[in-house]
N, CA and C atoms as a LAMMPS dump frame, in Angstrom:
ITEM: TIMESTEP
0
ITEM: NUMBER OF ATOMS
357
ITEM: BOX BOUNDS ff ff ff
-5.0000000000000000e+02 5.0000000000000000e+02
-5.0000000000000000e+02 5.0000000000000000e+02
-5.0000000000000000e+02 5.0000000000000000e+02
ITEM: ATOMS id mol type element x y z
1 1 1 N -439.46 333.066 451.529
2 1 2 C -439.619 334.449 451.76
3 1 3 C -441.141 334.809 450.826
4 2 1 N -441.941 335.473 451.746
5 2 2 C -442.934 335.715 450.994
6 2 3 C -442.911 337.222 450.403
7 3 1 N -443.798 337.474 449.033
8 3 2 C -443.409 338.861 448.677
9 3 3 C -444.677 339.567 448.716
10 4 1 N -444.531 340.751 449.227
11 4 2 C -445.84 341.565 449.999
12 4 3 C -446.331 342.374 448.165
13 5 1 N -447.56 342.696 448.426
14 5 2 C -448.001 342.861 447.019
15 5 3 C -447.739 344.269 446.802
16 6 1 N -447.248 345.278 447.613
17 6 2 C -446.761 346.403 447.58
18 6 3 C -445.452 346.302 447.109
19 7 1 N -444.431 345.378 447.278
20 7 2 C -443.091 345.306 446.774
21 7 3 C -443.18 344.768 445.394
22 8 1 N -444.288 344.034 444.716
23 8 2 C -443.918 343.827 443.538
24 8 3 C -443.361 344.454 442.522
25 9 1 N -442.793 344.006 441.419
26 9 2 C -442.214 345.197 440.358
27 9 3 C -443.249 345.818 439.683
28 10 1 N -444.456 345.344 439.733
29 10 2 C -445.346 346.163 438.814
30 10 3 C -446.073 347.548 439.42
31 11 1 N -446.281 346.902 440.694
32 11 2 C -446.723 348.253 441.725
33 11 3 C -445.377 349.143 442.099
34 12 1 N -444.398 348.618 442.1
35 12 2 C -443.1 349.983 442.1
36 12 3 C -443.02 350.663 440.853
37 13 1 N -443.185 349.831 439.575
38 13 2 C -443.223 350.948 438.236
39 13 3 C -444.439 351.525 438.368
40 14 1 N -445.341 351.465 438.618
41 14 2 C -446.682 352.319 438.88
42 14 3 C -446.416 353.741 439.675
43 15 1 N -446.088 353.133 440.785
44 15 2 C -445.784 354.448 441.681
45 15 3 C -444.297 355.559 441.031
46 16 1 N -443.333 354.721 440.508
47 16 2 C -442.64 355.359 439.748
48 16 3 C -442.957 356.43 438.572
49 17 1 N -443.878 355.586 437.903
50 17 2 C -444.613 356.528 436.613
51 17 3 C -445.481 357.63 437.32
52 18 1 N -445.943 357.468 438.522
53 18 2 C -446.984 358.289 439.012
54 18 3 C -445.925 359.647 439.564
55 19 1 N -444.673 359.479 440.261
56 19 2 C -443.965 360.291 440.585
57 19 3 C -443.175 360.881 439.319
58 20 1 N -442.956 360.425 438.42
59 20 2 C -442.18 361.212 437.143
60 20 3 C -443.348 361.94 436.464
61 21 1 N -444.443 361.533 436.382
62 21 2 C -445.569 362.176 435.627
63 21 3 C -445.715 363.49 436.849
64 22 1 N -445.788 363.322 437.97
65 22 2 C -445.951 364.542 438.857
66 22 3 C -444.761 365.77 438.862
67 23 1 N -443.844 365.02 438.664
68 23 2 C -442.587 365.915 438.347
69 23 3 C -442.623 366.666 437.317
70 24 1 N -442.934 366.017 435.941
71 24 2 C -443.025 366.48 434.852
72 24 3 C -444.175 367.911 434.578
73 25 1 N -444.892 367.609 435.255
74 25 2 C -446.064 368.902 435.502
75 25 3 C -445.382 369.783 436.227
76 26 1 N -444.731 369.77 437.212
77 26 2 C -444.153 370.77 438.255
78 26 3 C -443.187 371.361 437.299
79 27 1 N -442.216 370.649 436.551
80 27 2 C -441.49 371.339 435.518
81 27 3 C -441.855 372.123 434.41
82 28 1 N -443.192 371.76 433.965
83 28 2 C -443.718 372.481 432.895
84 28 3 C -444.178 373.528 432.985
85 29 1 N -444.906 373.707 434.558
86 29 2 C -445.204 374.873 434.961
87 29 3 C -444.351 375.996 435.292
88 30 1 N -443.225 375.332 435.769
89 30 2 C -442.193 376.15 436.099
90 30 3 C -441.658 377.053 434.805
91 31 1 N -441.326 376.13 433.69
92 31 2 C -440.867 376.902 432.505
93 31 3 C -442.035 377.759 432.032
94 32 1 N -443.171 377.573 431.843
95 32 2 C -444.329 378.565 431.529
96 32 3 C -443.865 379.688 432.116
97 33 1 N -443.673 379.872 433.58
98 33 2 C -443.636 381.038 434.185
99 33 3 C -442.436 381.793 433.879
100 34 1 N -441.401 380.765 433.69
101 34 2 C -440.248 381.535 433.416
102 34 3 C -440.037 382.486 432.024
103 35 1 N -440.876 381.423 431.155
104 35 2 C -440.854 382.278 429.702
105 35 3 C -441.89 383.32 429.744
106 36 1 N -442.943 383.406 430.481
107 36 2 C -443.787 384.739 430.666
108 36 3 C -442.989 385.619 431.474
109 37 1 N -442.34 385.469 432.386
110 37 2 C -441.359 386.488 432.953
111 37 3 C -440.142 386.958 432.025
112 38 1 N -439.608 386.299 431.204
113 38 2 C -438.917 386.695 430.467
114 38 3 C -439.163 387.767 429.433
115 39 1 N -440.443 387.232 428.794
116 39 2 C -441.201 387.992 427.867
117 39 3 C -441.448 389.602 428.72
118 40 1 N -442.144 389.555 429.817
119 40 2 C -442.416 390.616 430.562
120 40 3 C -441.203 391.667 430.711
121 41 1 N -439.751 391.251 431.006
122 41 2 C -438.542 391.809 431.274
123 41 3 C -438.263 392.217 429.801
124 42 1 N -438.395 391.667 428.722
125 42 2 C -437.832 392.114 427.352
126 42 3 C -438.771 393.097 426.89
127 43 1 N -440.145 393.142 427.229
128 43 2 C -441.129 394.008 427.022
129 43 3 C -440.94 395.557 427.781
130 44 1 N -440.325 395.605 429.02
131 44 2 C -440.332 396.525 429.851
132 44 3 C -438.469 397.152 429.395
133 45 1 N -437.909 396.302 428.758
134 45 2 C -436.652 397.173 428.221
135 45 3 C -436.861 397.679 426.666
136 46 1 N -437.507 396.975 426.427
137 46 2 C -438.109 397.854 424.914
138 46 3 C -438.84 399.132 425.378
139 47 1 N -439.417 399.337 426.093
140 47 2 C -440.255 400.467 426.495
141 47 3 C -439.229 401.406 426.979
142 48 1 N -438.514 400.927 427.779
143 48 2 C -437.329 402.277 428.582
144 48 3 C -436.403 402.518 427.226
145 49 1 N -436.064 401.898 426.478
146 49 2 C -434.899 402.156 425.728
147 49 3 C -435.747 402.859 424.504
148 50 1 N -436.818 402.946 424.239
149 50 2 C -437.435 403.53 423.424
150 50 3 C -438.042 405.066 423.766
151 51 1 N -438.305 404.982 425.215
152 51 2 C -438.638 406.163 425.654
153 51 3 C -437.146 407.187 425.741
154 52 1 N -436.067 406.575 425.94
155 52 2 C -434.703 407.255 426.184
156 52 3 C -434.595 407.889 424.774
157 53 1 N -434.515 406.734 423.685
158 53 2 C -434.091 407.202 422.123
159 53 3 C -435.234 408.384 421.889
160 54 1 N -436.342 407.941 422.33
161 54 2 C -437.423 409.593 421.383
162 54 3 C -436.904 410.709 422.245
163 55 1 N -436.475 410.783 423.27
164 55 2 C -436.261 411.856 423.943
165 55 3 C -435.141 412.61 423.245
166 56 1 N -434.19 412.064 422.804
167 56 2 C -432.993 412.491 422.191
168 56 3 C -433.366 412.831 420.933
169 57 1 N -433.966 412.03 419.935
170 57 2 C -434.498 412.297 418.706
171 57 3 C -435.257 413.394 418.636
172 58 1 N -436.267 413.694 419.557
173 58 2 C -436.919 414.707 419.505
174 58 3 C -436.188 416.15 420.089
175 59 1 N -435.427 416.079 420.835
176 59 2 C -434.524 417.213 421.297
177 59 3 C -433.664 417.445 420.009
178 60 1 N -432.738 416.443 419.184
179 60 2 C -432.135 416.979 418.105
180 60 3 C -432.679 417.647 416.925
181 61 1 N -434.102 417.163 416.686
182 61 2 C -434.816 417.388 415.475
183 61 3 C -435.26 418.858 415.833
184 62 1 N -435.601 418.986 417.008
185 62 2 C -436.109 420.641 417.522
186 62 3 C -434.83 421.576 417.578
187 63 1 N -433.673 421.026 417.839
188 63 2 C -432.244 421.708 417.774
189 63 3 C -432.194 421.818 416.015
190 64 1 N -432.678 421.047 415.493
191 64 2 C -431.952 421.401 414.067
192 64 3 C -433.003 422.215 413.46
193 65 1 N -434.186 422.141 413.91
194 65 2 C -435.233 423.228 412.989
195 65 3 C -434.602 424.518 413.818
196 66 1 N -434.33 424.58 414.976
197 66 2 C -434.023 426.071 415.501
198 66 3 C -432.807 426.706 414.729
199 67 1 N -431.752 426.081 414.728
200 67 2 C -430.617 426.117 413.666
201 67 3 C -431.01 426.571 412.144
202 68 1 N -432.049 425.743 411.655
203 68 2 C -432.267 426.014 410.285
204 68 3 C -432.819 427.405 410.258
205 69 1 N -434.289 427.835 410.922
206 69 2 C -434.898 428.721 410.954
207 69 3 C -434.188 429.909 411.532
208 70 1 N -433.573 429.673 412.659
209 70 2 C -432.849 431.169 413.438
210 70 3 C -431.397 431.392 412.87
211 71 1 N -430.7 430.217 412.082
212 71 2 C -429.512 430.497 411.898
213 71 3 C -428.297 430.722 412.754
214 72 1 N -428.709 429.92 413.849
215 72 2 C -427.856 430.062 415.076
216 72 3 C -426.826 428.897 414.984
217 73 1 N -426.25 428.04 413.929
218 73 2 C -425.363 427.091 413.787
219 73 3 C -425.542 426.008 414.328
220 74 1 N -424.562 425.364 415.156
221 74 2 C -424.942 424.101 415.702
222 74 3 C -425.214 424.146 417.172
223 75 1 N -425.461 425.547 417.763
224 75 2 C -425.511 425.547 419.155
225 75 3 C -427.024 425.228 419.329
226 76 1 N -428.178 425.622 418.508
227 76 2 C -429.292 424.988 419.129
228 76 3 C -429.632 423.743 419.109
229 77 1 N -429.051 422.964 417.965
230 77 2 C -428.758 421.684 418.252
231 77 3 C -428.126 420.988 419.571
232 78 1 N -427.19 421.592 419.698
233 78 2 C -426.157 421.167 420.847
234 78 3 C -426.996 421.105 422.146
235 79 1 N -427.517 422.287 422.502
236 79 2 C -428.091 422.439 423.669
237 79 3 C -429.455 421.697 423.622
238 80 1 N -430.351 421.807 422.67
239 80 2 C -431.686 420.967 422.433
240 80 3 C -431.387 419.553 422.575
241 81 1 N -430.122 419.008 422.018
242 81 2 C -429.877 417.581 422.027
243 81 3 C -429.812 417.174 423.77
244 82 1 N -428.741 418 424.12
245 82 2 C -428.621 417.6 425.651
246 82 3 C -429.647 417.768 426.599
247 83 1 N -430.487 418.87 426.159
248 83 2 C -432.222 418.768 426.956
249 83 3 C -432.775 417.572 426.621
250 84 1 N -432.742 416.986 425.522
251 84 2 C -433.488 416.006 424.914
252 84 3 C -432.691 414.639 425.754
253 85 1 N -431.471 414.496 425.954
254 85 2 C -430.822 413.425 426.496
255 85 3 C -431.573 413.315 428.011
256 86 1 N -431.383 414.385 428.348
257 86 2 C -431.905 414.634 430.147
258 86 3 C -433.408 414.544 430.151
259 87 1 N -434.152 415.05 429.058
260 87 2 C -435.67 414.479 429.489
261 87 3 C -435.733 412.986 428.92
262 88 1 N -435.039 412.132 428.177
263 88 2 C -434.974 410.984 427.912
264 88 3 C -434.501 410.107 429.411
265 89 1 N -433.388 410.401 429.858
266 89 2 C -433.303 409.865 431.025
267 89 3 C -434.33 410.243 432.35
268 90 1 N -434.969 411.123 432.479
269 90 2 C -435.965 411.364 433.033
270 90 3 C -436.953 410.489 432.845
271 91 1 N -437.4 410.424 431.775
272 91 2 C -438.72 409.53 431.038
273 91 3 C -438.499 408.16 431.758
274 92 1 N -437.322 407.583 431.567
275 92 2 C -436.76 406.144 431.707
276 92 3 C -436.656 406.082 433.312
277 93 1 N -436.37 406.885 434.286
278 93 2 C -436.46 407.218 435.524
279 93 3 C -437.835 406.949 436.069
280 94 1 N -438.485 407.734 435.385
281 94 2 C -439.968 407.724 435.776
282 94 3 C -440.671 406.452 435.214
283 95 1 N -440.256 405.916 434.341
284 95 2 C -441.088 404.651 434.157
285 95 3 C -440.786 403.491 434.769
286 96 1 N -439.419 403.232 435.284
287 96 2 C -438.841 402.423 436.269
288 96 3 C -439.453 402.536 437.301
289 97 1 N -439.837 403.784 437.882
290 97 2 C -440.526 403.862 439.3
291 97 3 C -439.703 404.681 440.183
292 98 1 N -438.583 404.956 439.684
293 98 2 C -437.194 405.653 440.721
294 98 3 C -437.621 407.172 440.895
295 99 1 N -438.474 407.373 439.941
296 99 2 C -438.889 409.18 440.282
297 99 3 C -440.117 409.382 440.161
298 100 1 N -440.635 409.961 441.261
299 100 2 C -442.148 410.137 441.268
300 100 3 C -442.686 410.983 439.892
301 101 1 N -443.696 410.748 439.678
302 101 2 C -444.215 411.593 438.712
303 101 3 C -445 412.922 439.07
304 102 1 N -444.68 413.998 438.455
305 102 2 C -445.071 415.539 438.735
306 102 3 C -446.637 415.308 438.669
307 103 1 N -446.895 415.719 440.017
308 103 2 C -448.268 416.119 440.237
309 103 3 C -448.611 417.256 441.314
310 104 1 N -449.647 417.233 441.855
311 104 2 C -450.242 417.821 442.813
312 104 3 C -449.219 417.575 444.313
313 105 1 N -448.884 418.538 444.656
314 105 2 C -448.021 418.221 446.261
315 105 3 C -448.96 418.229 447.435
316 106 1 N -448.782 417.277 448.283
317 106 2 C -449.896 417.351 449.505
318 106 3 C -449.37 417.182 450.638
319 107 1 N -449.991 417.755 451.46
320 107 2 C -449.71 418.407 452.932
321 107 3 C -449.514 417.066 453.641
322 108 1 N -449.325 417.014 454.985
323 108 2 C -449.268 415.863 455.976
324 108 3 C -450.854 415.167 456.017
325 109 1 N -451.712 415.987 455.801
326 109 2 C -453.2 415.916 456.163
327 109 3 C -453.727 415.304 454.673
328 110 1 N -452.902 415.309 453.768
329 110 2 C -453.705 414.565 452.461
330 110 3 C -454.188 415.368 451.65
331 111 1 N -454.118 416.807 452.028
332 111 2 C -454.911 417.968 451.216
333 111 3 C -453.851 418.534 450.444
334 112 1 N -454.351 419.093 449.283
335 112 2 C -453.413 419.409 448.114
336 112 3 C -453.011 421.051 448.695
337 113 1 N -451.787 421.041 448.439
338 113 2 C -451.139 422.567 448.744
339 113 3 C -450.975 423.179 447.608
340 114 1 N -451.608 424.628 447.829
341 114 2 C -451.538 425.471 446.901
342 114 3 C -450.733 426.725 447.46
343 115 1 N -450.43 427.37 446.481
344 115 2 C -449.493 428.648 446.814
345 115 3 C -450.488 429.52 447.464
346 116 1 N -450.259 429.792 448.738
347 116 2 C -450.86 430.771 449.215
348 116 3 C -449.977 431.897 449.369
349 117 1 N -450.331 432.848 448.717
350 117 2 C -449.892 434.234 448.527
351 117 3 C -450.153 434.862 450.129
352 118 1 N -449.698 435.621 450.56
353 118 2 C -450.059 436.481 451.722
354 118 3 C -449.408 437.452 452.218
355 119 1 N -450.117 438.153 453.095
356 119 2 C -449.807 439.46 453.513
357 119 3 C -448.985 439.512 454.726
């Protein structure tokens, strides 16, 4: 039996080495993309959580100041803490894109709607 040059051990080893190297490059690119995606998700989570906590802290602080200067007991803090919680939830929903940001309303033709007081 005669051995073909492409069937030689050295030729097969070279082909195998090229295949392995191409697979390594594909895997390394995929790992880099996953790492960037993971960091992006972590940054988004930190942004959303800080916006939520900021709303609660600001509401509690304003409620404390109201109670301190107006002498209303815990009621100012309770009410403004709840309002801060609601504001924090709204900020998170806006940042996540689940609620539209406030702005001018538009009619079907793309023109701004204004309050048209009429007789």
